[in-house]
ROLUMMI-184723 format. One record per residue (C-alpha): x, y, z. Coordinates in steps of 0.05 Angstrom, whole numbers, plus 5000, padded with zeros to 4 digits. Each point is the difference from the previous one (the first is absolute). Layout:
<kenus>
XYZ/...
</kenus>
This chain:
<kenus>
491774557823/505850505022/506849814967/503750225063/501949455054/499050125076/504549795052/497849885070/505850175046/500549525071/502450645045/498750684964/503250505043/506349645019/502149764916/499350854990/504250075067/505949514976/498950384933/502350585035/504149815040/505149654933/496950794975/503750365063/506149584993/500850004931/498050714974/499550435078/492450225017/499650544950/499049394950/493249675029/495550094965/492049595001/499749974930/507449625001/498349595064/493649744969/503049804932/505949635046/494349705040/495749774941/493450425021/496750474973/502350775013/494750285045/501549315055/505150165032/496250675015/494449645036/505649895057/504450555000/495550614963/506750264977/507950085004/499750225077/495349475013/505049514978/507150205022/495650095073/498949384997/507149794975/502550465062/494649685051/503349244981/505950265008/499850245077/495849275000/505049754984/505850515038/496849775073/499149304986/507349964991/502650475056/495049685042/505049354998/506750465019/502949765069/502850705013/499950674970/507449784941/496049334988/493350544977/504850364961/503049474973/493349844992/498750724957/504649824962/498549394971/493850194997/500750654950/505049584964/495649364991/493750444993/501450614954/494950324963/495849945076/505650555019/501350334947/491950175004/499150015077/504950685018/496150454952/494750185017/498050504942/499149324951/494249575051/496150355055/502150115061/494249965042/497449464973/497649485063/502149384981/507450394989/499050365061/499949395038/504849654969/504950515008/498450005077/502449245007/506050144960/502850605038/495549575072/506449494967/505750494993/497050395085/499849305031/508249794974/502650695029/495849915055/504149415024/507150264991/503350125059/496950605042/494049944943/504350154952/499750735016/507450225017/497850665037/496450194957/492249944966/497949274982/497150414940/505850204969/504749295025/493949674957/500750594944/508649734998/497749274994/495150144955/505350554971/506449434991/495649634973/496550254952/504750374978/504249384987/494649654970/499150604943/508150134977/499149314995/495949944947/501050624961/506649654994/503550495038/503949465058/504949694936/505450325018/500049875075/496449305006/502549724942/498749254989/498749955084/494549715027/494650775005/497449585062/505749955033/502750754983/493950265036/500749615060/507850294998/497250554996/494150075051/505549785056/503850614982/494550445009/497349625050/504849725045/500350105069/505850515000/497450294948/497950745012/494450265034/496150464973/498850665023/493850185062/495850574972/
</kenus>
């Protein structure tokens, strides 16, 4: 009889994802290894491969979960500014997801589940832009208005998470700082983008 103790895990997939998010949060995505995650979850080293196949599969699952969570957060927004605030909040509450989601070299960018989750999140952001007066276009291509809104929220969140805004933001609430930035850039009297 083997002296090795076996452990049956109720939801191995989620346990491995949770362990992966912990590693990403503390050490970054490059520190991930399926063998280490199996050890952390208390299962055989082959068990995570059953669910994810390899490291890229695991990171694809992390990115997919992140876009699903982002779509959910954006879906509750009452307007574009609120969507931006929710985007920043998502990044600060889910920094490990955020690190992986926008790095296609880490995951499988053509994965159908990932593509569907990205599309849902994108649809929610585009809905916020479309809800602006005049369709949010300020006289230009609506896609560019969406890029402008996304760039503001994503750039602010990225700078915040990388501790590049400690001076300008200080101890102020980052969400309130973002609201101020959005008012500056998307006010009715803000300069309009030139038509091409």
